[in-house]
Every structure is written in C-alpha cells, then in structure tokens.
C-alpha positions in Angstrom: 29.7 37.5 147.0 31.8 34.7 148.7 30.5 32.4 151.3 32.2 31.5 154.7 32.7 27.8 155.8 32.9 27.8 159.7 35.8 25.4 161.0 32.9 23.0 162.6 31.3 22.8 158.8 34.5 22.2 157.5 34.9 19.6 160.2 31.2 18.1 159.7 32.5 17.3 155.9 35.6 15.7 156.7 34.9 12.0 156.0 36.9 10.2 158.9 36.8 6.5 159.6 37.8 4.9 163.0 38.9 1.2 162.6 39.4 -0.7 165.1 40.8 -4.6 166.9 40.2 -5.4 170.0 40.6 -8.7 172.2 39.7 -7.8 175.7 36.8 -4.9 174.8 39.0 -2.1 176.0 40.1 -0.8 172.5 36.4 -1.3 171.3 35.3 1.2 174.6 37.5 3.6 173.4 36.9 3.3 169.4 33.3 3.7 170.3 33.6 6.9 172.2 36.0 8.7 169.6 33.8 8.0 167.1 30.8 9.6 169.0 33.2 12.7 169.6 33.6 12.8 165.6 30.3 12.3 164.5 31.7 8.9 162.5 31.2 5.2 162.7 33.5 2.9 164.1 33.9 -0.8 162.1 35.4 -3.5 164.1 38.5 -5.6 162.3 37.4 -9.1 163.0 39.7 -12.6 163.2 38.5 -15.3 160.9 40.0 -17.5 164.1 38.6 -16.5 167.4 42.5 -15.1 169.0 41.5 -16.6 172.1 42.3 -20.3 171.3 45.5 -19.6 169.7 46.6 -16.8 172.3 50.2 -17.9 172.7 50.7 -18.4 169.1 49.0 -15.4 167.6 51.2 -13.6 170.5 54.5 -14.8 169.1 53.0 -13.9 165.9 52.6 -10.3 166.7 56.3 -10.2 168.2 57.6 -11.5 164.6 55.5 -8.7 163.0 53.4 -11.3 161.5 49.9 -11.3 159.8 46.4 -13.1 160.7 43.5 -13.6 158.3 40.4 -11.3 159.0 37.2 -11.3 157.9 35.9 -9.1 155.1 35.9 -5.2 156.0 36.2 -1.8 154.3 39.8 -1.6 153.0 39.3 1.0 149.9 40.2 4.3 151.6 38.9 6.1 148.3 36.3 7.9 150.3 37.9 9.0 153.4 39.4 11.9 154.4 41.2 10.8 157.7 41.7 7.1 159.1 41.7 6.7 162.6 43.4 3.3 163.9 42.7 2.2 167.3 44.6 -1.2 168.2 45.7 -2.9 171.3 49.6 -3.5 172.0 50.4 -7.3 171.7 53.6 -8.7 172.4 55.2 -5.0 172.2 53.6 -4.8 168.4 50.7 -4.6 166.2 48.3 -7.3 166.9 48.6 -9.6 163.5 45.1 -8.6 162.7 45.3 -5.2 162.8 48.9 -5.5 160.7 47.1 -7.6 158.0 44.2 -4.9 157.8 47.0 -2.1 157.7 48.5 -4.1 154.5 45.1 -4.7 152.9 44.6 -1.1 152.5 43.7 0.7 149.2 43.2 4.3 148.0 45.5 5.8 150.5 47.6 8.4 148.9 47.2 11.3 150.1 44.6 10.4 152.9 45.4 11.5 156.7 45.4 8.8 159.5 45.8 8.5 163.3 46.7 6.1 165.6 45.1 5.0 169.2 47.1 2.9 171.1 45.8 1.0 173.7 48.3 -0.9 176.3 48.4 -2.8 179.5 51.8 -1.4 180.6 54.2 -1.0 177.6 54.9 -0.9 173.9 52.8 1.9 172.4 55.7 3.9 170.6 56.7 0.9 168.8 53.0 0.0 167.8 52.5 3.6 166.5 55.6 3.6 164.6 54.7 -0.3 163.0 51.3 2.0 161.9 53.2 4.7 160.4 55.7 2.9 158.6 53.0 0.5 156.9 50.4 3.8 156.4 53.3 6.2 155.0 54.5 3.6 153.0 51.1 3.9 150.9 51.2 7.6 150.7 49.0 8.5 154.0 50.0 11.4 156.2 50.2 11.1 159.8 48.2 14.0 162.1 48.2 12.7 165.5 48.8 9.4 167.8 47.4 8.7 171.5 48.3 6.4 174.0 45.7 5.1 176.5 46.2 2.7 179.6 44.2 -0.5 180.1 43.3 0.5 183.9 42.6 3.8 182.9 39.8 2.6 180.2 38.8 0.3 182.7 37.9 2.7 185.3 37.0 5.4 182.6 39.3 7.6 182.7 39.8 8.3 178.9 37.3 11.4 177.9 39.9 14.0 178.5 42.5 12.7 176.3 40.0 11.6 174.0 38.4 14.8 173.3 42.0 16.5 172.8 42.7 13.9 170.4 39.4 14.0 168.6 40.6 17.9 168.3 43.8 16.8 166.3 41.8 14.4 163.8 39.4 17.3 163.4 42.0 20.0 162.5 44.2 17.1 160.6 
C-alpha cells in the first residue's frame, strides 16, 4: 500500500536557505521575514571591512562587477535544495560582497535558487540577471525573483509580495 505525502509535507522536507547581504537593514528585514514564512533560517553575508567606511569605493567596485572579502559563511550547498539570495542593489549592480559569496559557492549542481533584489529606485533587473548568470554557470536552476523598494520596506508594505514569493520558492 502506497503512502500519500501532501504538498505541504513535501515543502517541509525541502531544505531552503536564505542568505542575505544588507547595508542599511532593509534587505535584512525582508530576509528574516521570508525565512519565517519558509520555516528556515536566514544567514548574513558579512564584510571583513565595514562598507560604510569605504562606501564610495565599494559603489565603484559594484558598478565594475568587483568582489570584496567576506567573513566565513556557509558556502557548500550540497545539503540545500533551494538557495534564496537576498541582496540590495548597489550602483545598479550586485554589491561586491554578494558577488563574492555567489562566486565562492560549491555543491550547487542541480539545486534551485531564487533572488530577492531590494532597491532604492532602479537596477533590480540587472542584479537579478547577474545573480542568475553566476548561479546558472554553477549548474543551479532559477525558480523565481522578487523586487522590493526601500520605501515600501520602511513602511512595512511587503507581506503580500513575500507571501507570493514564498509560494513560488516552495513550489520550485
């Protein structure tokens, strides 16, 4: 006699990890709210050097597609089914810290990923595309993306869009 596993039970058995970089805290707020909705943890990409002390140089690095040193963090995805990367937009591109993290991942082949891009006003499409290029080159499969705006995050207007995104992640 076969057993029936419900969609919800299947979601609960899927190992999802939310990894985020934040500078002003907006992306962190979103990452933790999303992790709660997905029943998982959110871990932070931490720069070795405070970006606030070198924000001009880091903005230029972002614009040029550069990387910057980050503290040790989980980089082996072999025990993860789905990675959600949450990142702000810097100079219309991936922040150097997010790019460094994505470039250092291992055990990615056959895994799913989704991208949350948080922006002040523009540039999210490019950030999503750059993250896709890096992760798809590692054999990961894109599932979904979401764009949030800083002002909406500050005003707490993101629950509905995060619910929809969480459903896509769980279905992927």
